[in-house]
Structure formats: C-alpha cells, structure tokens
VOGUKE-756191 format. One record per residue (C-alpha): x, y, z; residue number from 1. Coordinates in pm, whole numbers, padded with zeros to 5 digits. Each point is the difference from the previous one (the first is absolute). Layout:
N
+--------+--------+--------+-----+
!      u !      v !      w ! num !
+--------+--------+--------+-----+
!      X !      Y !      Z ! NUM !
...
+--------+--------+--------+-----+
***
This chain:
267
+--------+--------+--------+-----+
!      u !      v !      w ! num !
+--------+--------+--------+-----+
!  01722 ! -02550 !  00224 !   1 !
!  00028 ! -00189 ! -00335 !   2 !
! -00230 ! -00279 ! -00051 !   3 !
!  00179 ! -00256 ! -00163 !   4 !
! -00151 ! -00298 ! -00129 !   5 !
! -00014 ! -00374 !  00142 !   6 !
!  00269 ! -00202 ! -00131 !   7 !
! -00197 ! -00284 ! -00187 !   8 !
!  00300 ! -00216 ! -00044 !   9 !
!  00273 ! -00022 !  00213 !  10 !
!  00322 ! -00216 ! -00011 !  11 !
!  00275 !  00010 !  00325 !  12 !
!  00318 ! -00199 ! -00053 !  13 !
! -00125 ! -00221 ! -00167 !  14 !
!  00241 ! -00289 ! -00186 !  15 !
! -00070 ! -00269 ! -00265 !  16 !
!  00185 ! -00288 ! -00074 !  17 !
! -00030 ! -00288 ! -00271 !  18 !
!  00293 ! -00243 !  00111 !  19 !
!  00307 !  00154 ! -00007 !  20 !
! -00137 !  00276 ! -00231 !  21 !
! -00097 !  00335 !  00155 !  22 !
! -00283 !  00173 ! -00157 !  23 !
! -00072 !  00298 !  00249 !  24 !
!  00237 !  00099 !  00227 !  25 !
! -00114 !  00218 !  00320 !  26 !
! -00269 !  00175 ! -00198 !  27 !
! -00200 !  00248 !  00141 !  28 !
! -00281 !  00192 ! -00127 !  29 !
! -00338 !  00195 !  00008 !  30 !
! -00300 !  00087 ! -00261 !  31 !
! -00228 !  00254 !  00091 !  32 !
! -00374 ! -00005 ! -00040 !  33 !
! -00090 !  00145 ! -00308 !  34 !
!  00357 ! -00024 ! -00146 !  35 !
!  00106 ! -00162 ! -00304 !  36 !
!  00378 ! -00130 !  00043 !  37 !
!  00227 ! -00156 ! -00245 !  38 !
!  00210 ! -00270 !  00024 !  39 !
!  00332 ! -00023 ! -00223 !  40 !
!  00285 ! -00102 ! -00085 !  41 !
!  00189 ! -00292 ! -00202 !  42 !
! -00125 ! -00350 ! -00018 !  43 !
!  00118 ! -00215 !  00341 !  44 !
! -00011 !  00326 !  00207 !  45 !
! -00304 ! -00143 !  00191 !  46 !
! -00302 !  00183 ! -00144 !  47 !
! -00238 ! -00311 ! -00056 !  48 !
!  00115 ! -00140 !  00318 !  49 !
! -00115 !  00295 !  00133 !  50 !
! -00331 !  00002 ! -00144 !  51 !
! -00015 ! -00371 !  00102 !  52 !
!  00029 !  00085 !  00328 !  53 !
! -00289 !  00264 !  00026 !  54 !
! -00197 ! -00243 ! -00202 !  55 !
!  00029 ! -00248 !  00279 !  56 !
!  00134 ! -00257 ! -00228 !  57 !
!  00309 !  00019 !  00181 !  58 !
!  00118 !  00066 !  00331 !  59 !
!  00304 !  00171 !  00123 !  60 !
!  00281 ! -00203 !  00225 !  61 !
!  00064 !  00303 !  00206 !  62 !
! -00166 !  00359 !  00074 !  63 !
! -00411 !  00099 ! -00060 !  64 !
! -00206 !  00008 ! -00268 !  65 !
! -00307 !  00216 !  00084 !  66 !
! -00288 !  00048 ! -00271 !  67 !
! -00258 !  00162 !  00094 !  68 !
!  00073 ! -00088 !  00353 !  69 !
!  00036 ! -00362 ! -00068 !  70 !
!  00263 ! -00227 ! -00092 !  71 !
! -00099 ! -00098 ! -00391 !  72 !
!  00180 ! -00400 !  00096 !  73 !
! -00184 ! -00047 !  00316 !  74 !
! -00307 !  00169 ! -00053 !  75 !
! -00125 !  00036 ! -00330 !  76 !
! -00370 ! -00064 !  00056 !  77 !
!  00009 !  00372 !  00204 !  78 !
!  00122 !  00172 ! -00362 !  79 !
! -00263 ! -00198 ! -00178 !  80 !
! -00177 !  00301 ! -00243 !  81 !
!  00235 !  00254 !  00110 !  82 !
!  00325 ! -00077 ! -00217 !  83 !
! -00029 ! -00122 ! -00371 !  84 !
!  00253 ! -00055 ! -00217 !  85 !
!  00068 !  00030 ! -00441 !  86 !
!  00296 ! -00200 ! -00086 !  87 !
!  00264 !  00002 ! -00280 !  88 !
! -00227 ! -00248 ! -00230 !  89 !
! -00394 !  00117 !  00049 !  90 !
! -00101 ! -00360 !  00127 !  91 !
! -00324 !  00061 ! -00163 !  92 !
! -00226 ! -00269 ! -00035 !  93 !
! -00055 ! -00102 ! -00366 !  94 !
! -00330 ! -00123 !  00014 !  95 !
! -00124 !  00303 !  00137 !  96 !
! -00082 !  00290 ! -00150 !  97 !
!  00143 !  00331 !  00105 !  98 !
! -00307 !  00103 !  00233 !  99 !
! -00032 ! -00359 !  00141 ! 100 !
!  00399 ! -00008 !  00133 ! 101 !
! -00048 !  00376 !  00153 ! 102 !
! -00266 ! -00176 !  00192 ! 103 !
!  00181 ! -00280 !  00147 ! 104 !
!  00152 !  00166 !  00252 ! 105 !
! -00316 !  00138 !  00153 ! 106 !
! -00166 ! -00305 ! -00031 ! 107 !
!  00269 ! -00181 !  00215 ! 108 !
! -00063 !  00268 !  00227 ! 109 !
! -00353 ! -00100 !  00009 ! 110 !
! -00154 !  00268 ! -00151 ! 111 !
! -00320 !  00018 ! -00144 ! 112 !
! -00018 ! -00078 ! -00369 ! 113 !
! -00205 !  00303 ! -00074 ! 114 !
!  00301 !  00229 !  00150 ! 115 !
!  00233 ! -00183 ! -00145 ! 116 !
! -00065 !  00009 ! -00352 ! 117 !
! -00078 !  00370 !  00080 ! 118 !
!  00324 !  00086 !  00130 ! 119 !
!  00162 ! -00209 ! -00248 ! 120 !
! -00166 !  00198 ! -00291 ! 121 !
!  00130 !  00362 !  00192 ! 122 !
!  00378 ! -00109 !  00046 ! 123 !
! -00036 ! -00145 ! -00391 ! 124 !
! -00109 !  00366 ! -00068 ! 125 !
!  00252 !  00179 !  00201 ! 126 !
!  00280 ! -00185 ! -00152 ! 127 !
! -00164 !  00085 ! -00364 ! 128 !
! -00100 ! -00368 ! -00086 ! 129 !
! -00359 !  00100 !  00025 ! 130 !
! -00074 ! -00179 ! -00332 ! 131 !
!  00189 ! -00312 !  00051 ! 132 !
! -00155 ! -00149 !  00293 ! 133 !
! -00152 ! -00296 ! -00164 ! 134 !
!  00339 ! -00055 ! -00225 ! 135 !
!  00183 ! -00303 !  00149 ! 136 !
!  00378 !  00035 !  00093 ! 137 !
!  00115 ! -00164 ! -00356 ! 138 !
! -00196 !  00282 ! -00188 ! 139 !
!  00181 !  00293 !  00191 ! 140 !
!  00335 !  00142 ! -00054 ! 141 !
!  00264 ! -00011 !  00234 ! 142 !
! -00068 !  00319 !  00159 ! 143 !
! -00365 ! -00050 ! -00020 ! 144 !
!  00068 ! -00353 !  00178 ! 145 !
!  00192 !  00237 !  00289 ! 146 !
! -00211 !  00206 !  00014 ! 147 !
! -00260 ! -00216 !  00109 ! 148 !
!  00237 ! -00151 !  00270 ! 149 !
!  00027 !  00364 !  00138 ! 150 !
! -00401 !  00008 !  00016 ! 151 !
! -00032 ! -00295 !  00171 ! 152 !
!  00280 !  00093 !  00274 ! 153 !
! -00176 !  00343 !  00095 ! 154 !
! -00351 ! -00134 ! -00037 ! 155 !
! -00016 ! -00152 !  00316 ! 156 !
!  00117 !  00358 !  00126 ! 157 !
!  00305 ! -00110 !  00190 ! 158 !
!  00207 !  00221 !  00266 ! 159 !
!  00303 ! -00106 ! -00181 ! 160 !
!  00076 ! -00100 ! -00357 ! 161 !
!  00346 ! -00221 ! -00083 ! 162 !
!  00142 ! -00001 ! -00365 ! 163 !
!  00238 ! -00239 ! -00117 ! 164 !
!  00179 !  00128 ! -00312 ! 165 !
! -00357 !  00075 ! -00120 ! 166 !
!  00108 !  00228 ! -00330 ! 167 !
!  00343 ! -00188 ! -00049 ! 168 !
! -00151 ! -00255 ! -00284 ! 169 !
! -00151 !  00285 ! -00156 ! 170 !
!  00183 !  00203 ! -00269 ! 171 !
!  00121 !  00315 !  00087 ! 172 !
! -00318 !  00256 ! -00169 ! 173 !
! -00260 ! -00256 !  00156 ! 174 !
!  00180 !  00011 !  00321 ! 175 !
!  00023 !  00337 !  00064 ! 176 !
! -00365 !  00073 ! -00132 ! 177 !
! -00105 ! -00280 !  00283 ! 178 !
!  00230 !  00091 !  00333 ! 179 !
! -00100 !  00403 ! -00120 ! 180 !
! -00384 ! -00104 !  00058 ! 181 !
!  00084 ! -00273 !  00269 ! 182 !
!  00167 !  00319 !  00208 ! 183 !
! -00324 !  00259 ! -00097 ! 184 !
! -00255 ! -00270 !  00179 ! 185 !
!  00229 ! -00081 !  00288 ! 186 !
!  00041 !  00336 !  00072 ! 187 !
! -00366 !  00090 ! -00070 ! 188 !
! -00088 ! -00344 !  00270 ! 189 !
!  00279 !  00102 !  00213 ! 190 !
!  00116 ! -00342 !  00032 ! 191 !
!  00314 ! -00140 !  00130 ! 192 !
!  00214 ! -00162 ! -00247 ! 193 !
!  00363 ! -00156 ! -00005 ! 194 !
!  00114 ! -00116 ! -00350 ! 195 !
!  00284 ! -00198 ! -00079 ! 196 !
!  00161 !  00161 ! -00308 ! 197 !
!  00334 ! -00073 ! -00217 ! 198 !
! -00066 !  00339 ! -00223 ! 199 !
!  00097 !  00308 !  00161 ! 200 !
! -00250 !  00211 ! -00224 ! 201 !
! -00313 ! -00217 !  00105 ! 202 !
!  00136 !  00116 !  00398 ! 203 !
!  00074 !  00396 ! -00044 ! 204 !
! -00362 ! -00029 ! -00223 ! 205 !
! -00196 ! -00162 !  00284 ! 206 !
!  00153 ! -00001 !  00350 ! 207 !
! -00018 !  00246 !  00238 ! 208 !
!  00345 ! -00168 !  00163 ! 209 !
!  00258 ! -00210 ! -00119 ! 210 !
!  00172 ! -00270 !  00171 ! 211 !
!  00328 ! -00104 ! -00169 ! 212 !
!  00123 ! -00327 !  00097 ! 213 !
!  00316 ! -00158 ! -00042 ! 214 !
!  00074 ! -00347 !  00050 ! 215 !
! -00034 ! -00172 !  00240 ! 216 !
! -00383 !  00211 !  00051 ! 217 !
!  00164 !  00335 !  00196 ! 218 !
! -00137 !  00348 ! -00085 ! 219 !
!  00307 !  00124 ! -00187 ! 220 !
! -00187 !  00346 ! -00114 ! 221 !
! -00323 !  00153 !  00105 ! 222 !
! -00173 !  00277 ! -00182 ! 223 !
! -00320 !  00180 !  00049 ! 224 !
! -00205 !  00151 ! -00370 ! 225 !
! -00211 !  00275 !  00021 ! 226 !
! -00267 !  00092 ! -00265 ! 227 !
!  00209 !  00298 ! -00030 ! 228 !
!  00330 ! -00197 ! -00078 ! 229 !
! -00259 ! -00196 ! -00272 ! 230 !
! -00002 !  00317 ! -00215 ! 231 !
!  00327 !  00065 !  00037 ! 232 !
!  00189 ! -00175 ! -00293 ! 233 !
!  00354 !  00111 !  00085 ! 234 !
! -00060 ! -00133 !  00368 ! 235 !
! -00139 ! -00341 ! -00104 ! 236 !
!  00311 ! -00062 ! -00215 ! 237 !
!  00201 !  00097 !  00327 ! 238 !
! -00203 ! -00232 !  00185 ! 239 !
!  00021 ! -00269 ! -00211 ! 240 !
!  00399 !  00062 ! -00029 ! 241 !
!  00000 ! -00028 !  00364 ! 242 !
! -00226 ! -00361 ! -00005 ! 243 !
!  00242 ! -00142 ! -00297 ! 244 !
!  00362 !  00070 !  00185 ! 245 !
! -00218 ! -00141 !  00319 ! 246 !
! -00096 ! -00313 ! -00203 ! 247 !
!  00338 ! -00043 ! -00192 ! 248 !
! -00089 !  00126 ! -00321 ! 249 !
! -00206 ! -00249 ! -00153 ! 250 !
! -00367 !  00028 !  00041 ! 251 !
! -00088 ! -00311 ! -00290 ! 252 !
! -00186 !  00240 ! -00265 ! 253 !
!  00115 !  00162 ! -00250 ! 254 !
! -00279 !  00247 ! -00007 ! 255 !
!  00176 !  00121 !  00325 ! 256 !
!  00334 !  00058 ! -00129 ! 257 !
!  00009 !  00368 ! -00060 ! 258 !
! -00184 !  00183 !  00315 ! 259 !
!  00006 !  00345 ! -00158 ! 260 !
! -00300 ! -00171 ! -00246 ! 261 !
! -00192 ! -00012 !  00311 ! 262 !
! -00348 !  00165 ! -00032 ! 263 !
! -00217 !  00083 !  00236 ! 264 !
! -00356 !  00051 !  00065 ! 265 !
! -00269 !  00190 !  00176 ! 266 !
! -00185 ! -00163 !  00270 ! 267 !
+--------+--------+--------+-----+
***
C-alpha cells in the first residue's frame, strides 16, 4: 500500500467575499507534507486572499480552512512556530543587523539567546550571506535583503513556509539565482511550502505542483512538475505554454515572453 503524505493544508469548499466582490468561490485544495505548491494567476485571481486565509489574517465566509489541523483564523496560537512567512518586501528592521533580524523570530519564540545567535549564523551561511551578518539592511542589495528575510523565516524550523511574491521585486537574474537556492534548501530540509507568484518561471523552477487560479479563485489548471521534467527544456516549454493559455497569455513579465528560452537547472 502506497504511503501518501498527510495533508498539512486543507481548504474545503472555501468562499470569501468582500462586500459584493467574490474573491474565492468554493475553492478546495490541499498541500501534503514536504510538498512545494505554487499558486499562479493574474492579478485579481485570489492568490493573495488564499494566502491571507492560510496566515490567519482573514477568515473564510464559507467552508473550512485547516493548517496543521488548526483553523489559522481562530487558533493562530496553535501555529506559533510552525508557520513562517516571507513577503514581497523583505520587512527587515532597519536598526537591526542581518544577524539580529534573523535572530528575531527565535527570540520571539523564547529560544535562548545563544541558540538564536548560533542558528541565525547557520542560516545566513546557508543563504550565502555568512560574511554579511554585521551589516544593516541599508547596506545590503535587494537580493541580499530578501535572502535575510528567507533565513529569518527558515531559522525557526517551521513546518510550513509561505512565500507571498517573495521574488517579484527583484531583477530577473537575481530572482532566478535566489529561487534556485531557495528550492535547493527547501528540498534539502523537506519543508512544506506554498508560494504565490505571477511568474510562470518561478512556479516551474520551484514547485512540485502548480495550481493556476482564475477569478474568482478557483483551480482552472493543476500540473505536477518532476525533477526529470525540469531537465527537459521542450517539456518545460510545453508546460509554460499550457500555463500561459490557462492564465490568459499575460504573465506581466517580459522575461517570460518566449517560453522556448526557458533554461533548466539541475536539482
């Protein structure tokens, strides 16, 4: 009998309205332990609303939302330390060094200061910023600040990592390098990850499974992406085109205008 990983996230028949606007319409989805899932779609497809439900900053009008067995909107305390988020902007505290920013989540969880210092240094090393711990955010590039943000999220050893357009503010080359490094870390650590993006390339590079959302948020296409497929440029180009058609042909990213230019990397 096949051992199927337990769903860490479950949305069942979820709807969310803002006044007369329906952002999510009877959406059902799940994310299994150790899986990386991309939520992809145009602006207004409900991606960020789904993320708000998972973070517990918003509650569903209908249906059920479960993250690690808890309703994040009603029982956020149960998820303390189990869930970490990295946003579109790095949200670093400007008066704290990179090292101190990474330590912060651990200290808020009442970890001993010595442990927080050691783990922060380890994670800065893992995101290739081992020599930048003493620097303040103003002294770091955008890509470096985003690496600090990711180190801060991962340092608390969360069961679930949520990324909300974490690579979209970066230039194409920096974004490509960072997402490649992040995908390697997540797979190495066997983390469960959900990330929102409007870039098809981000989704194909990182995700085990891609959910394309159409407004109001409903799954109009679901694709699984294997390591073997990532090595096949023609396969990636076909999947890129399939996703592009489902979205509507507008990726908002000039770097993705030609899917035949998609280059694969070894994982």
